[in-house]
C-alpha positions in Angstrom: 98.3 77.4 140.5 98.2 80.1 138.0 102.4 80.0 137.5 102.1 76.0 136.9 99.1 77.0 134.0 100.9 79.7 132.1 104.3 77.6 132.2 102.2 74.2 130.6 100.6 76.7 128.2 104.2 78.7 127.2 105.7 75.0 126.7 102.7 73.8 124.4 103.1 76.9 122.3 106.7 76.1 122.0 106.6 72.5 121.1 103.9 72.8 118.7 105.1 73.2 114.9 104.6 76.8 113.5 101.7 76.9 110.7 103.2 77.3 107.5 102.3 80.6 105.3 101.9 79.2 102.2 101.5 75.5 101.2 103.6 74.2 97.9 101.9 74.3 94.9 101.5 70.7 93.1 100.5 69.6 89.7 98.6 66.7 88.6 100.9 63.9 89.4 101.9 65.4 92.9 104.6 67.0 92.1 106.0 70.5 93.8 106.2 72.7 90.7 106.0 77.5 90.7 103.3 78.8 92.1 101.1 80.6 89.3 101.2 84.5 90.4 98.1 85.7 91.3 96.9 88.1 88.2 96.0 91.9 88.7 92.6 92.8 88.7 91.7 95.6 86.6 91.4 98.8 88.2 87.8 99.5 88.8 88.2 103.7 89.5 89.5 106.1 87.0 91.2 109.4 87.5 91.2 112.4 85.2 94.0 114.8 83.9 93.9 116.4 87.6 94.3 113.2 89.3 90.7 113.2 90.6 88.5 110.5 90.8 85.7 110.1 88.3 83.7 107.5 86.2 85.0 105.4 83.7 83.0 106.5 80.8 84.4 110.0 81.2 86.1 111.8 78.3 90.0 111.7 79.1 89.7 109.6 82.3 92.0 106.8 82.9 92.7 103.6 84.9 93.6 104.4 88.5 96.7 102.8 89.5 97.0 101.0 93.0 100.3 103.2 94.5 
């Protein structure tokens, strides 16, 4: 009984279409266009000359990179 249930489940999963990771972007007329790139948000953290995290108002502080 369990084998039949597992076989049926496996067959149903194999037959179903894979979900699309991204939908194509469309304009007002419905045509497919290139999707806009997401804008990088400004960093809310800053580092000093030594590389330590500090408040962004501190003298010598610069925005921290996300790498």
